[in-house]
C-alpha positions as CSV (number, residue, x, y, z in Angstrom):
1,M,-97.1,-49.4,-23.7
2,T,-93.6,-51.1,-22.4
3,P,-92.0,-53.1,-25.3
4,K,-90.4,-56.5,-23.9
5,P,-86.9,-56.9,-23.5
6,Q,-85.5,-59.5,-25.9
7,A,-82.4,-60.0,-27.5
8,S,-82.0,-61.2,-30.8
9,P,-78.8,-62.6,-32.4
10,A,-78.0,-59.4,-33.9
11,F,-78.5,-57.2,-31.2
12,H,-75.2,-59.1,-29.3
13,S,-73.3,-58.0,-32.5
14,V,-74.0,-55.0,-32.7
15,Q,-73.3,-54.6,-29.3
16,Y,-69.7,-55.7,-30.0
17,A,-69.7,-54.1,-33.1
18,L,-70.5,-50.8,-31.2
19,R,-67.5,-51.3,-29.0
20,V,-65.1,-51.6,-32.0
21,L,-66.9,-48.8,-33.7
22,E,-65.9,-46.4,-30.3
23,T,-62.3,-47.6,-30.5
24,V,-61.4,-47.1,-34.1
25,S,-62.9,-43.5,-33.8
26,R,-60.5,-43.0,-30.9
27,H,-57.9,-43.5,-33.0
28,G,-57.8,-40.9,-36.1
29,G,-54.7,-42.6,-37.5
30,G,-55.9,-45.9,-37.6
31,V,-55.5,-48.8,-35.2
32,T,-54.0,-52.4,-35.4
33,E,-56.5,-55.7,-34.8
34,S,-54.8,-56.8,-31.9
35,Q,-54.9,-53.1,-30.1
36,I,-59.1,-53.2,-30.9
37,A,-58.8,-56.7,-29.2
38,R,-57.3,-55.4,-26.2
39,E,-59.8,-52.2,-26.1
40,T,-62.5,-54.0,-26.5
41,G,-61.8,-57.4,-24.7
42,L,-63.0,-59.3,-27.6
43,P,-61.7,-62.6,-28.9
44,A,-60.7,-63.2,-32.2
45,A,-63.2,-65.4,-32.9
46,H,-65.9,-62.3,-32.4
47,L,-63.6,-59.6,-33.6
48,V,-62.5,-61.1,-37.2
49,P,-65.9,-61.7,-38.6
50,L,-67.0,-58.2,-37.2
51,L,-64.2,-56.4,-39.0
52,R,-65.0,-58.1,-42.2
53,M,-68.9,-57.2,-41.6
54,L,-67.9,-53.7,-40.9
55,R,-65.8,-53.5,-43.6
56,R,-68.3,-54.9,-46.2
57,E,-70.6,-52.5,-44.9
58,G,-68.1,-49.2,-45.1
59,Y,-68.0,-48.3,-41.4
60,V,-64.4,-48.9,-41.0
61,E,-61.6,-49.3,-44.0
62,E,-58.6,-50.9,-43.7
63,V,-55.6,-48.4,-44.0
64,T,-52.7,-50.9,-44.0
65,A,-52.5,-54.4,-43.4
66,G,-54.2,-55.2,-39.9
67,A,-54.7,-51.7,-39.2
68,Y,-58.2,-49.8,-39.5
69,A,-59.5,-46.4,-39.6
70,V,-63.1,-44.6,-39.9
71,G,-65.0,-45.8,-43.0
72,D,-67.1,-43.5,-45.2
73,S,-70.6,-45.0,-43.9
74,L,-69.6,-43.9,-40.8
75,V,-68.7,-40.2,-41.5
76,L,-71.9,-39.9,-43.1
77,L,-74.1,-41.1,-40.8
78,G,-72.1,-38.8,-37.8
79,S,-72.6,-35.6,-40.1
80,G,-75.6,-33.8,-38.3
81,T,-77.8,-32.3,-41.1
82,T,-77.1,-35.2,-44.0
83,R,-77.4,-37.8,-41.3
84,R,-81.2,-39.1,-42.2
85,A,-81.0,-39.0,-45.7
86,A,-77.6,-41.4,-45.1
87,L,-79.4,-43.5,-43.2
88,Q,-82.2,-43.9,-46.0
89,T,-79.1,-44.5,-48.6
90,K,-77.2,-46.9,-46.3
91,L,-80.4,-49.2,-45.1
92,Q,-81.4,-49.3,-48.6
93,E,-78.3,-50.2,-50.0
94,T,-78.0,-52.8,-47.3
95,L,-81.8,-54.4,-48.0
96,T,-81.0,-54.5,-51.6
97,A,-77.6,-56.5,-50.7
98,L,-80.0,-58.7,-48.5
99,R,-82.4,-58.9,-51.2
100,D,-79.6,-60.4,-53.3
101,S,-78.3,-62.8,-50.7
102,V,-81.4,-64.4,-49.7
103,G,-83.3,-64.2,-52.8
104,A,-86.5,-62.8,-51.6
105,A,-87.9,-59.3,-51.4
106,V,-86.8,-57.8,-47.7
107,Y,-88.9,-55.1,-45.4
108,I,-88.1,-52.5,-42.6
109,S,-90.9,-52.4,-40.1
110,R,-91.3,-50.4,-37.0
111,Y,-94.3,-50.4,-35.0
112,I,-94.6,-46.5,-34.2
113,D,-97.4,-44.5,-32.4
114,G,-99.4,-47.7,-32.0
115,E,-99.4,-48.7,-35.5
116,V,-97.4,-51.2,-38.0
117,K,-95.4,-49.3,-40.6
118,I,-93.1,-50.7,-43.5
119,T,-90.7,-47.9,-43.4
120,Q,-88.5,-49.3,-46.3
121,M,-88.3,-52.3,-48.6
122,A,-86.4,-53.6,-51.5
123,D,-88.0,-56.1,-54.4
124,G,-87.3,-56.7,-57.5
125,P,-88.4,-58.7,-60.9
126,H,-87.2,-61.6,-59.6
127,T,-88.0,-60.8,-55.8
128,P,-91.8,-59.3,-55.9
129,K,-93.2,-57.8,-52.8
130,V,-96.3,-59.1,-51.3
131,N,-99.7,-57.5,-52.3
132,E,-100.9,-55.3,-49.7
133,W,-104.6,-56.5,-50.2
134,V,-105.5,-56.1,-46.4
135,D,-103.7,-52.9,-45.0
136,F,-100.9,-54.3,-42.8
137,R,-101.9,-51.9,-39.9
138,S,-104.9,-53.9,-39.6
139,A,-103.8,-57.4,-40.3
140,A,-100.9,-57.8,-37.4
141,H,-102.3,-60.9,-36.2
142,A,-101.8,-62.8,-39.6
143,S,-99.0,-61.0,-41.1
144,A,-95.2,-62.3,-39.7
145,V,-94.2,-58.4,-39.5
146,G,-97.1,-58.1,-37.4
147,K,-96.7,-60.8,-35.3
148,C,-93.0,-60.2,-34.7
149,L,-93.8,-56.6,-33.4
150,L,-96.4,-58.1,-31.4
151,T,-93.9,-60.4,-29.5
152,Q,-92.0,-57.1,-28.6
153,L,-94.9,-55.4,-26.7
154,D,-96.2,-56.4,-23.3
155,Q,-99.6,-57.7,-23.0
156,N,-101.5,-54.5,-22.6
157,G,-99.5,-53.3,-25.6
158,R,-100.8,-56.2,-27.6
159,R,-104.5,-55.9,-26.1
160,D,-104.3,-52.2,-26.8
161,H,-103.4,-52.8,-30.6
162,L,-105.9,-55.6,-30.8
163,S,-108.7,-53.1,-29.2
164,R,-108.3,-50.7,-32.3
165,H,-107.7,-53.5,-35.0
166,K,-110.1,-56.6,-34.4
167,I,-109.1,-60.0,-35.5
168,A,-110.5,-60.7,-39.1
169,R,-109.9,-64.1,-40.2
170,L,-108.0,-63.5,-43.4
171,T,-107.4,-66.8,-45.0
172,S,-108.5,-70.5,-43.9
173,R,-104.5,-70.4,-42.0
174,T,-105.4,-67.1,-39.8
175,I,-105.4,-67.5,-36.5
176,T,-108.8,-65.8,-35.1
177,S,-108.6,-66.4,-31.1
178,E,-106.8,-63.9,-29.6
179,R,-105.9,-66.7,-26.5
180,V,-104.4,-69.1,-29.0
181,L,-102.4,-66.0,-30.8
182,F,-101.0,-64.7,-27.3
183,S,-100.4,-68.3,-26.4
184,K,-98.1,-68.1,-29.8
185,L,-96.2,-64.7,-29.2
186,D,-95.5,-65.6,-25.8
187,S,-93.8,-69.1,-26.9
188,Q,-91.8,-67.5,-29.8
189,P,-88.1,-68.0,-28.7
190,P,-86.4,-64.0,-29.7
191,T,-83.5,-66.1,-31.6
192,V,-86.0,-67.3,-34.1
193,P,-87.3,-66.3,-37.4
194,V,-91.6,-65.7,-36.6
195,L,-93.1,-67.1,-39.9
196,D,-96.5,-66.5,-42.1
197,L,-97.6,-70.1,-43.7
198,Q,-100.3,-68.2,-46.2
199,E,-101.8,-66.6,-42.9
200,Y,-102.2,-63.3,-44.5
201,A,-102.7,-64.0,-48.4
202,V,-103.2,-67.0,-50.1
203,G,-99.8,-67.6,-52.6
204,T,-97.4,-66.2,-50.3
205,V,-94.8,-67.1,-47.0
206,C,-93.3,-64.4,-44.9
207,A,-90.5,-64.7,-41.8
208,A,-89.5,-61.6,-40.0
209,V,-86.8,-61.2,-37.1
210,P,-87.2,-59.1,-34.3
211,L,-84.7,-55.4,-34.8
212,T,-83.5,-54.2,-31.1
213,A,-82.3,-51.0,-31.0
214,G,-83.0,-49.2,-28.0
215,S,-86.1,-49.3,-26.9
216,A,-87.5,-49.1,-30.9
217,V,-89.6,-52.0,-31.9
218,G,-89.2,-52.9,-35.2
219,C,-88.4,-56.0,-37.5
220,L,-86.7,-57.4,-40.4
221,A,-88.9,-59.6,-43.1
222,L,-89.0,-61.4,-46.4
223,S,-91.5,-62.7,-48.4
224,L,-91.4,-65.5,-51.1
225,P,-94.2,-66.8,-53.5
226,V,-95.5,-70.0,-52.1
227,E,-93.7,-71.7,-54.7
228,H,-90.8,-71.0,-53.4
229,A,-91.6,-72.1,-49.6
230,H,-89.6,-75.0,-49.5
231,R,-86.8,-71.9,-49.5
232,L,-88.7,-70.0,-46.5
233,R,-86.8,-71.7,-43.5
234,A,-83.1,-71.2,-45.0
235,A,-83.8,-67.5,-46.2
236,A,-85.1,-66.9,-43.0
237,D,-82.0,-68.4,-41.1
238,A,-79.9,-66.3,-43.5
239,L,-82.3,-62.8,-42.7
240,N,-81.5,-63.6,-39.2
241,R,-77.9,-63.7,-39.7
242,R,-77.5,-60.8,-41.8
243,A,-79.7,-58.5,-39.5
244,A,-76.8,-57.1,-37.8
245,P,-75.8,-54.2,-40.4
246,V,-79.4,-53.2,-40.2
247,V,-79.7,-53.0,-36.2
248,L,-76.2,-51.4,-36.6
249,S,-77.8,-48.6,-39.0
250,L,-80.3,-48.0,-36.6
251,A,-78.7,-47.9,-33.4
252,L,-75.6,-45.3,-34.8
């Protein structure tokens, strides 16, 4: 099944970040901000927040005022046999920080071998995870995670999925018409978070944004108890803005 080409806001940030990391990596002894700007062609308005994010995530470090070198996170992710463990650790650290920032449980989900899979998450006593009362693999039509993944598939991919996982009514808000579901998926802008307003489970609201890293289909999501539904839009927007470090980890 062919993923539909989509470009989330994080995708463009990550493309720029990779250019910056390539430049920094070429200069073993460190490179100035002005030199990075010249070699990447990025204006200060883009470069300054990118360098701030890359420093925060440990991909670069400021060795002297205004000069940068490769950071510990990038070294670990590039070190062969330990790369997988380092990536899992880095993603977990990023998710935990994101959980605390948005005040919600957060999840990474991937579409692997035709199935919805939650590959990593961060929750806590004050940020409870979703009660998976129906297997997420069977609820793509109702969950924010599932719908966000389905938006990244073409029509044939979606039909293949729903032929194996029939649409079922999970709550009174669940979309049970394939035509209506596909129409909503087609009209979903890639720059806007996908929402689940008690469609999967009564008492829970969720949001998800695409993670565009190569040809992989994935998303970053959050969940909130319905009594915090008034925070969903703001939390979803924050999730969208903070997706770049997660995409970057997956792209390296």
